[in-house]
Predicted model as a PDB file, atoms N, CA, C, CB and O in Angstrom, pLDDT in the B-factor column:
MODEL        1                                                                  
ATOM      1  N   UNK A   1      -5.571 -29.982  -2.519  1.00 85.00           N  
ATOM      2  CA  UNK A   1      -5.334 -28.880  -1.607  1.00 85.00           C  
ATOM      3  C   UNK A   1      -6.618 -28.561  -0.860  1.00 85.00           C  
ATOM      4  CB  UNK A   1      -4.815 -27.641  -2.361  1.00 85.00           C  
ATOM      5  O   UNK A   1      -7.708 -28.557  -1.433  1.00 85.00           O  
ATOM      6  N   UNK A   2      -6.471 -28.298   0.409  1.00 95.00           N  
ATOM      7  CA  UNK A   2      -7.665 -28.018   1.206  1.00 95.00           C  
ATOM      8  C   UNK A   2      -8.104 -26.560   1.021  1.00 95.00           C  
ATOM      9  CB  UNK A   2      -7.400 -28.314   2.701  1.00 95.00           C  
ATOM     10  O   UNK A   2      -7.337 -25.709   0.573  1.00 95.00           O  
ATOM     11  N   UNK A   3      -9.336 -26.313   1.375  1.00 96.00           N  
ATOM     12  CA  UNK A   3      -9.890 -24.959   1.283  1.00 96.00           C  
ATOM     13  C   UNK A   3      -9.123 -24.001   2.187  1.00 96.00           C  
ATOM     14  CB  UNK A   3     -11.384 -24.959   1.656  1.00 96.00           C  
ATOM     15  O   UNK A   3      -8.901 -22.845   1.827  1.00 96.00           O  
ATOM     16  N   UNK A   4      -8.724 -24.475   3.345  1.00 96.00           N  
ATOM     17  CA  UNK A   4      -7.979 -23.633   4.298  1.00 96.00           C  
ATOM     18  C   UNK A   4      -6.639 -23.192   3.716  1.00 96.00           C  
ATOM     19  CB  UNK A   4      -7.749 -24.390   5.618  1.00 96.00           C  
ATOM     20  O   UNK A   4      -6.228 -22.046   3.901  1.00 96.00           O  
ATOM     21  N   UNK A   5      -5.965 -24.088   3.020  1.00 97.00           N  
ATOM     22  CA  UNK A   5      -4.675 -23.758   2.405  1.00 97.00           C  
ATOM     23  C   UNK A   5      -4.861 -22.738   1.282  1.00 97.00           C  
ATOM     24  CB  UNK A   5      -3.992 -25.033   1.861  1.00 97.00           C  
ATOM     25  O   UNK A   5      -4.058 -21.816   1.147  1.00 97.00           O  
ATOM     26  N   UNK A   6      -5.892 -22.893   0.493  1.00 97.00           N  
ATOM     27  CA  UNK A   6      -6.158 -21.961  -0.606  1.00 97.00           C  
ATOM     28  C   UNK A   6      -6.473 -20.574  -0.060  1.00 97.00           C  
ATOM     29  CB  UNK A   6      -7.323 -22.469  -1.481  1.00 97.00           C  
ATOM     30  O   UNK A   6      -5.991 -19.576  -0.595  1.00 97.00           O  
ATOM     31  N   UNK A   7      -7.267 -20.500   0.986  1.00 98.00           N  
ATOM     32  CA  UNK A   7      -7.593 -19.214   1.611  1.00 98.00           C  
ATOM     33  C   UNK A   7      -6.325 -18.575   2.177  1.00 98.00           C  
ATOM     34  CB  UNK A   7      -8.654 -19.398   2.730  1.00 98.00           C  
ATOM     35  O   UNK A   7      -6.139 -17.363   2.066  1.00 98.00           O  
ATOM     36  N   UNK A   8      -5.461 -19.376   2.776  1.00 97.00           N  
ATOM     37  CA  UNK A   8      -4.198 -18.865   3.316  1.00 97.00           C  
ATOM     38  C   UNK A   8      -3.300 -18.306   2.226  1.00 97.00           C  
ATOM     39  CB  UNK A   8      -3.466 -19.962   4.068  1.00 97.00           C  
ATOM     40  O   UNK A   8      -2.698 -17.247   2.399  1.00 97.00           O  
ATOM     41  N   UNK A   9      -3.207 -19.006   1.111  1.00 98.00           N  
ATOM     42  CA  UNK A   9      -2.383 -18.548  -0.010  1.00 98.00           C  
ATOM     43  C   UNK A   9      -2.936 -17.242  -0.571  1.00 98.00           C  
ATOM     44  CB  UNK A   9      -2.320 -19.623  -1.117  1.00 98.00           C  
ATOM     45  O   UNK A   9      -2.175 -16.319  -0.863  1.00 98.00           O  
ATOM     46  N   UNK A  10      -4.240 -17.163  -0.720  1.00 98.00           N  
ATOM     47  CA  UNK A  10      -4.865 -15.935  -1.225  1.00 98.00           C  
ATOM     48  C   UNK A  10      -4.605 -14.776  -0.271  1.00 98.00           C  
ATOM     49  CB  UNK A  10      -6.384 -16.135  -1.421  1.00 98.00           C  
ATOM     50  O   UNK A  10      -4.306 -13.668  -0.716  1.00 98.00           O  
ATOM     51  N   UNK A  11      -4.714 -15.012   1.028  1.00 98.00           N  
ATOM     52  CA  UNK A  11      -4.477 -13.955   2.016  1.00 98.00           C  
ATOM     53  C   UNK A  11      -3.035 -13.459   1.942  1.00 98.00           C  
ATOM     54  CB  UNK A  11      -4.792 -14.463   3.437  1.00 98.00           C  
ATOM     55  O   UNK A  11      -2.795 -12.254   2.003  1.00 98.00           O  
ATOM     56  N   UNK A  12      -2.078 -14.368   1.812  1.00 98.00           N  
ATOM     57  CA  UNK A  12      -0.669 -13.978   1.716  1.00 98.00           C  
ATOM     58  C   UNK A  12      -0.428 -13.168   0.442  1.00 98.00           C  
ATOM     59  CB  UNK A  12       0.245 -15.226   1.741  1.00 98.00           C  
ATOM     60  O   UNK A  12       0.289 -12.168   0.479  1.00 98.00           O  
ATOM     61  N   UNK A  13      -1.009 -13.580  -0.671  1.00 98.00           N  
ATOM     62  CA  UNK A  13      -0.859 -12.844  -1.928  1.00 98.00           C  
ATOM     63  C   UNK A  13      -1.449 -11.439  -1.831  1.00 98.00           C  
ATOM     64  CB  UNK A  13      -1.527 -13.610  -3.069  1.00 98.00           C  
ATOM     65  O   UNK A  13      -0.870 -10.486  -2.354  1.00 98.00           O  
ATOM     66  N   UNK A  14      -2.588 -11.305  -1.169  1.00 98.00           N  
ATOM     67  CA  UNK A  14      -3.201  -9.986  -1.003  1.00 98.00           C  
ATOM     68  C   UNK A  14      -2.328  -9.071  -0.144  1.00 98.00           C  
ATOM     69  CB  UNK A  14      -4.593 -10.123  -0.375  1.00 98.00           C  
ATOM     70  O   UNK A  14      -2.192  -7.886  -0.446  1.00 98.00           O  
ATOM     71  N   UNK A  15      -1.741  -9.604   0.912  1.00 98.00           N  
ATOM     72  CA  UNK A  15      -0.854  -8.805   1.764  1.00 98.00           C  
ATOM     73  C   UNK A  15       0.391  -8.385   0.986  1.00 98.00           C  
ATOM     74  CB  UNK A  15      -0.453  -9.598   3.031  1.00 98.00           C  
ATOM     75  O   UNK A  15       0.844  -7.247   1.112  1.00 98.00           O  
ATOM     76  N   UNK A  16       0.947  -9.289   0.188  1.00 98.00           N  
ATOM     77  CA  UNK A  16       2.122  -8.945  -0.626  1.00 98.00           C  
ATOM     78  C   UNK A  16       1.797  -7.866  -1.655  1.00 98.00           C  
ATOM     79  CB  UNK A  16       2.660 -10.193  -1.337  1.00 98.00           C  
ATOM     80  O   UNK A  16       2.607  -6.969  -1.884  1.00 98.00           O  
ATOM     81  N   UNK A  17       0.628  -7.943  -2.273  1.00 98.00           N  
ATOM     82  CA  UNK A  17       0.211  -6.912  -3.232  1.00 98.00           C  
ATOM     83  C   UNK A  17       0.061  -5.562  -2.539  1.00 98.00           C  
ATOM     84  CB  UNK A  17      -1.115  -7.308  -3.913  1.00 98.00           C  
ATOM     85  O   UNK A  17       0.455  -4.531  -3.083  1.00 98.00           O  
ATOM     86  N   UNK A  18      -0.507  -5.574  -1.344  1.00 97.00           N  
ATOM     87  CA  UNK A  18      -0.672  -4.330  -0.582  1.00 97.00           C  
ATOM     88  C   UNK A  18       0.686  -3.742  -0.219  1.00 97.00           C  
ATOM     89  CB  UNK A  18      -1.501  -4.579   0.696  1.00 97.00           C  
ATOM     90  O   UNK A  18       0.878  -2.530  -0.318  1.00 97.00           O  
ATOM     91  N   UNK A  19       1.617  -4.569   0.192  1.00 97.00           N  
ATOM     92  CA  UNK A  19       2.965  -4.092   0.535  1.00 97.00           C  
ATOM     93  C   UNK A  19       3.660  -3.526  -0.692  1.00 97.00           C  
ATOM     94  CB  UNK A  19       3.808  -5.229   1.141  1.00 97.00           C  
ATOM     95  O   UNK A  19       4.341  -2.505  -0.594  1.00 97.00           O  
ATOM     96  N   UNK A  20       3.505  -4.169  -1.849  1.00 97.00           N  
ATOM     97  CA  UNK A  20       4.129  -3.667  -3.075  1.00 97.00           C  
ATOM     98  C   UNK A  20       3.511  -2.334  -3.479  1.00 97.00           C  
ATOM     99  CB  UNK A  20       3.984  -4.691  -4.218  1.00 97.00           C  
ATOM    100  O   UNK A  20       4.229  -1.419  -3.884  1.00 97.00           O  
ATOM    101  N   UNK A  21       2.209  -2.213  -3.377  1.00 95.00           N  
ATOM    102  CA  UNK A  21       1.522  -0.978  -3.759  1.00 95.00           C  
ATOM    103  C   UNK A  21       1.941   0.188  -2.877  1.00 95.00           C  
ATOM    104  CB  UNK A  21       0.011  -1.167  -3.685  1.00 95.00           C  
ATOM    105  O   UNK A  21       2.087   1.309  -3.363  1.00 95.00           O  
ATOM    106  N   UNK A  22       2.134  -0.059  -1.597  1.00 96.00           N  
ATOM    107  CA  UNK A  22       2.441   1.007  -0.642  1.00 96.00           C  
ATOM    108  C   UNK A  22       3.921   1.055  -0.263  1.00 96.00           C  
ATOM    109  CB  UNK A  22       1.607   0.831   0.606  1.00 96.00           C  
ATOM    110  O   UNK A  22       4.266   1.583   0.794  1.00 96.00           O  
ATOM    111  N   UNK A  23       4.789   0.519  -1.098  1.00 96.00           N  
ATOM    112  CA  UNK A  23       6.211   0.418  -0.757  1.00 96.00           C  
ATOM    113  C   UNK A  23       6.857   1.760  -0.480  1.00 96.00           C  
ATOM    114  CB  UNK A  23       6.953  -0.265  -1.863  1.00 96.00           C  
ATOM    115  O   UNK A  23       7.719   1.847   0.395  1.00 96.00           O  
ATOM    116  N   UNK A  24       6.474   2.818  -1.194  1.00 96.00           N  
ATOM    117  CA  UNK A  24       7.084   4.133  -0.958  1.00 96.00           C  
ATOM    118  C   UNK A  24       6.667   4.690   0.399  1.00 96.00           C  
ATOM    119  CB  UNK A  24       6.692   5.118  -2.074  1.00 96.00           C  
ATOM    120  O   UNK A  24       7.472   5.318   1.087  1.00 96.00           O  
ATOM    121  N   UNK A  25       5.426   4.465   0.783  1.00 96.00           N  
ATOM    122  CA  UNK A  25       4.938   4.943   2.075  1.00 96.00           C  
ATOM    123  C   UNK A  25       5.599   4.153   3.206  1.00 96.00           C  
ATOM    124  CB  UNK A  25       3.392   4.823   2.158  1.00 96.00           C  
ATOM    125  O   UNK A  25       6.002   4.732   4.215  1.00 96.00           O  
ATOM    126  N   UNK A  26       5.710   2.845   3.043  1.00 97.00           N  
ATOM    127  CA  UNK A  26       6.344   2.007   4.065  1.00 97.00           C  
ATOM    128  C   UNK A  26       7.803   2.409   4.246  1.00 97.00           C  
ATOM    129  CB  UNK A  26       6.243   0.512   3.689  1.00 97.00           C  
ATOM    130  O   UNK A  26       8.286   2.510   5.374  1.00 97.00           O  
ATOM    131  N   UNK A  27       8.516   2.641   3.121  1.00 97.00           N  
ATOM    132  CA  UNK A  27       9.916   3.068   3.195  1.00 97.00           C  
ATOM    133  C   UNK A  27      10.044   4.410   3.916  1.00 97.00           C  
ATOM    134  CB  UNK A  27      10.520   3.168   1.784  1.00 97.00           C  
ATOM    135  O   UNK A  27      10.954   4.596   4.725  1.00 97.00           O  
ATOM    136  N   UNK A  28       9.128   5.354   3.623  1.00 97.00           N  
ATOM    137  CA  UNK A  28       9.168   6.666   4.272  1.00 97.00           C  
ATOM    138  C   UNK A  28       8.930   6.535   5.772  1.00 97.00           C  
ATOM    139  CB  UNK A  28       8.124   7.607   3.651  1.00 97.00           C  
ATOM    140  O   UNK A  28       9.560   7.242   6.558  1.00 97.00           O  
ATOM    141  N   UNK A  29       8.034   5.646   6.178  1.00 97.00           N  
ATOM    142  CA  UNK A  29       7.779   5.439   7.609  1.00 97.00           C  
ATOM    143  C   UNK A  29       8.990   4.841   8.313  1.00 97.00           C  
ATOM    144  CB  UNK A  29       6.567   4.530   7.806  1.00 97.00           C  
ATOM    145  O   UNK A  29       9.326   5.252   9.424  1.00 97.00           O  
ATOM    146  N   UNK A  30       9.645   3.880   7.680  1.00 98.00           N  
ATOM    147  CA  UNK A  30      10.788   3.219   8.296  1.00 98.00           C  
ATOM    148  C   UNK A  30      11.978   4.175   8.410  1.00 98.00           C  
ATOM    149  CB  UNK A  30      11.182   1.976   7.491  1.00 98.00           C  
ATOM    150  O   UNK A  30      12.660   4.200   9.434  1.00 98.00           O  
ATOM    151  N   UNK A  31      12.224   4.958   7.360  1.00 98.00           N  
ATOM    152  CA  UNK A  31      13.389   5.840   7.333  1.00 98.00           C  
ATOM    153  C   UNK A  31      13.105   7.227   7.907  1.00 98.00           C  
ATOM    154  CB  UNK A  31      13.888   5.976   5.919  1.00 98.00           C  
ATOM    155  O   UNK A  31      13.981   8.092   7.880  1.00 98.00           O  
ATOM    156  N   UNK A  32      11.903   7.451   8.422  1.00 97.00           N  
ATOM    157  CA  UNK A  32      11.500   8.740   8.990  1.00 97.00           C  
ATOM    158  C   UNK A  32      11.662   9.870   7.977  1.00 97.00           C  
ATOM    159  CB  UNK A  32      12.319   9.045  10.248  1.00 97.00           C  
ATOM    160  O   UNK A  32      12.130  10.958   8.314  1.00 97.00           O  
ATOM    161  N   UNK A  33      11.272   9.603   6.741  1.00 97.00           N  
ATOM    162  CA  UNK A  33      11.307  10.593   5.671  1.00 97.00           C  
ATOM    163  C   UNK A  33       9.917  11.206   5.518  1.00 97.00           C  
ATOM    164  CB  UNK A  33      11.784   9.955   4.331  1.00 97.00           C  
ATOM    165  O   UNK A  33       8.946  10.666   6.048  1.00 97.00           O  
ATOM    166  N   UNK A  34       9.809  12.327   4.800  1.00 96.00           N  
ATOM    167  CA  UNK A  34       8.482  12.892   4.543  1.00 96.00           C  
ATOM    168  C   UNK A  34       7.646  11.941   3.689  1.00 96.00           C  
ATOM    169  CB  UNK A  34       8.604  14.261   3.848  1.00 96.00           C  
ATOM    170  O   UNK A  34       8.179  11.194   2.870  1.00 96.00           O  
ATOM    171  N   UNK A  35       6.348  11.980   3.890  1.00 94.00           N  
ATOM    172  CA  UNK A  35       5.446  11.123   3.133  1.00 94.00           C  
ATOM    173  C   UNK A  35       5.459  11.510   1.659  1.00 94.00           C  
ATOM    174  CB  UNK A  35       4.021  11.207   3.697  1.00 94.00           C  
ATOM    175  O   UNK A  35       5.459  12.697   1.333  1.00 94.00           O  
ATOM    176  N   UNK A  36       5.471  10.531   0.773  1.00 95.00           N  
ATOM    177  CA  UNK A  36       5.385  10.853  -0.648  1.00 95.00           C  
ATOM    178  C   UNK A  36       3.987  11.359  -0.991  1.00 95.00           C  
ATOM    179  CB  UNK A  36       5.738   9.621  -1.509  1.00 95.00           C  
ATOM    180  O   UNK A  36       3.026  11.092  -0.269  1.00 95.00           O  
ATOM    181  N   UNK A  37       3.884  12.085  -2.088  1.00 95.00           N  
ATOM    182  CA  UNK A  37       2.575  12.597  -2.509  1.00 95.00           C  
ATOM    183  C   UNK A  37       1.687  11.438  -2.929  1.00 95.00           C  
ATOM    184  CB  UNK A  37       2.722  13.617  -3.671  1.00 95.00           C  
ATOM    185  O   UNK A  37       2.145  10.458  -3.516  1.00 95.00           O  
ATOM    186  N   UNK A  38       0.407  11.573  -2.614  1.00 94.00           N  
ATOM    187  CA  UNK A  38      -0.574  10.547  -2.952  1.00 94.00           C  
ATOM    188  C   UNK A  38      -0.988  10.691  -4.419  1.00 94.00           C  
ATOM    189  CB  UNK A  38      -1.813  10.644  -2.022  1.00 94.00           C  
ATOM    190  O   UNK A  38      -0.859  11.773  -4.992  1.00 94.00           O  
ATOM    191  N   UNK A  39      -1.479   9.623  -5.025  1.00 93.00           N  
ATOM    192  CA  UNK A  39      -1.994   9.741  -6.391  1.00 93.00           C  
ATOM    193  C   UNK A  39      -3.170  10.717  -6.434  1.00 93.00           C  
ATOM    194  CB  UNK A  39      -2.426   8.357  -6.932  1.00 93.00           C  
ATOM    195  O   UNK A  39      -3.848  10.926  -5.428  1.00 93.00           O  
ATOM    196  N   UNK A  40      -3.406  11.312  -7.604  1.00 92.00           N  
ATOM    197  CA  UNK A  40      -4.438  12.346  -7.679  1.00 92.00           C  
ATOM    198  C   UNK A  40      -5.854  11.788  -7.467  1.00 92.00           C  
ATOM    199  CB  UNK A  40      -4.363  13.046  -9.025  1.00 92.00           C  
ATOM    200  O   UNK A  40      -6.761  12.557  -7.148  1.00 92.00           O  
ATOM    201  N   UNK A  41      -6.069  10.482  -7.633  1.00 94.00           N  
ATOM    202  CA  UNK A  41      -7.406   9.929  -7.429  1.00 94.00           C  
ATOM    203  C   UNK A  41      -7.726   9.673  -5.951  1.00 94.00           C  
ATOM    204  CB  UNK A  41      -7.546   8.638  -8.209  1.00 94.00           C  
ATOM    205  O   UNK A  41      -8.840   9.257  -5.631  1.00 94.00           O  
ATOM    206  N   UNK A  42      -6.770   9.913  -5.044  1.00 93.00           N  
ATOM    207  CA  UNK A  42      -7.040   9.801  -3.607  1.00 93.00           C  
ATOM    208  C   UNK A  42      -7.795  11.050  -3.170  1.00 93.00           C  
ATOM    209  CB  UNK A  42      -5.709   9.625  -2.780  1.00 93.00           C  
ATOM    210  O   UNK A  42      -7.188  12.010  -2.693  1.00 93.00           O  
ATOM    211  N   UNK A  43      -9.106  11.042  -3.330  1.00 94.00           N  
ATOM    212  CA  UNK A  43      -9.917  12.243  -3.102  1.00 94.00           C  
ATOM    213  C   UNK A  43      -9.987  12.640  -1.623  1.00 94.00           C  
ATOM    214  CB  UNK A  43     -11.322  12.021  -3.634  1.00 94.00           C  
ATOM    215  O   UNK A  43     -10.355  13.777  -1.327  1.00 94.00           O  
ATOM    216  N   UNK A  44      -9.654  11.762  -0.701  1.00 95.00           N  
ATOM    217  CA  UNK A  44      -9.722  12.082   0.723  1.00 95.00           C  
ATOM    218  C   UNK A  44      -8.457  12.793   1.226  1.00 95.00           C  
ATOM    219  CB  UNK A  44      -9.948  10.810   1.524  1.00 95.00           C  
ATOM    220  O   UNK A  44      -8.408  13.229   2.376  1.00 95.00           O  
ATOM    221  N   UNK A  45      -7.445  12.909   0.374  1.00 94.00           N  
ATOM    222  CA  UNK A  45      -6.203  13.589   0.727  1.00 94.00           C  
ATOM    223  C   UNK A  45      -6.308  15.044   0.249  1.00 94.00           C  
ATOM    224  CB  UNK A  45      -4.952  12.864   0.092  1.00 94.00           C  
ATOM    225  O   UNK A  45      -6.859  15.314  -0.818  1.00 94.00           O  
ATOM    226  N   UNK A  46      -5.773  15.978   1.050  1.00 94.00           N  
ATOM    227  CA  UNK A  46      -5.798  17.380   0.661  1.00 94.00           C  
ATOM    228  C   UNK A  46      -5.130  17.557  -0.711  1.00 94.00           C  
ATOM    229  CB  UNK A  46      -5.093  18.254   1.731  1.00 94.00           C  
ATOM    230  O   UNK A  46      -4.147  16.880  -1.010  1.00 94.00           O  
ATOM    231  N   UNK A  47      -5.656  18.460  -1.540  1.00 93.00           N  
ATOM    232  CA  UNK A  47      -5.095  18.643  -2.894  1.00 93.00           C  
ATOM    233  C   UNK A  47      -3.599  18.973  -2.903  1.00 93.00           C  
ATOM    234  CB  UNK A  47      -5.845  19.745  -3.606  1.00 93.00           C  
ATOM    235  O   UNK A  47      -2.892  18.562  -3.823  1.00 93.00           O  
ATOM    236  N   UNK A  48      -3.106  19.699  -1.908  1.00 93.00           N  
ATOM    237  CA  UNK A  48      -1.682  20.037  -1.905  1.00 93.00           C  
ATOM    238  C   UNK A  48      -0.793  18.824  -1.605  1.00 93.00           C  
ATOM    239  CB  UNK A  48      -1.416  21.131  -0.884  1.00 93.00           C  
ATOM    240  O   UNK A  48       0.417  18.873  -1.830  1.00 93.00           O  
ATOM    241  N   UNK A  49      -1.381  17.747  -1.104  1.00 93.00           N  
ATOM    242  CA  UNK A  49      -0.616  16.535  -0.802  1.00 93.00           C  
ATOM    243  C   UNK A  49      -0.782  15.460  -1.879  1.00 93.00           C  
ATOM    244  CB  UNK A  49      -1.041  15.978   0.548  1.00 93.00           C  
ATOM    245  O   UNK A  49      -0.336  14.325  -1.707  1.00 93.00           O  
ATOM    246  N   UNK A  50      -1.427  15.826  -2.988  1.00 93.00           N  
ATOM    247  CA  UNK A  50      -1.623  14.887  -4.093  1.00 93.00           C  
ATOM    248  C   UNK A  50      -0.693  15.230  -5.246  1.00 93.00           C  
ATOM    249  CB  UNK A  50      -3.088  14.899  -4.567  1.00 93.00           C  
ATOM    250  O   UNK A  50      -0.290  16.378  -5.432  1.00 93.00           O  
ATOM    251  N   UNK A  51      -0.367  14.194  -6.013  1.00 92.00           N  
ATOM    252  CA  UNK A  51       0.430  14.418  -7.219  1.00 92.00           C  
ATOM    253  C   UNK A  51      -0.439  15.082  -8.277  1.00 92.00           C  
ATOM    254  CB  UNK A  51       1.025  13.083  -7.754  1.00 92.00           C  
ATOM    255  O   UNK A  51      -1.659  14.916  -8.291  1.00 92.00           O  
ATOM    256  N   UNK A  52       0.194  15.823  -9.147  1.00 82.00           N  
ATOM    257  CA  UNK A  52      -0.553  16.549 -10.203  1.00 82.00           C  
ATOM    258  C   UNK A  52      -1.085  15.623 -11.273  1.00 82.00           C  
ATOM    259  CB  UNK A  52       0.332  17.600 -10.851  1.00 82.00           C  
ATOM    260  O   UNK A  52      -1.728  16.078 -12.219  1.00 82.00           O  
TER     261      UNK A  52                                                      
ENDMDL                                                                          
END                                                                             
């Protein structure tokens, strides 16, 4: 396998992991629903918009 193919596979896997991690946010954007609360470790989000 060439280096280019390995880099491509890694890039696709990283994008899939990102999509899986943010699936609730992506679904809310598509369906025009309110944004779900962020995890409590997201320190850049206002406290009222974070999960307890």
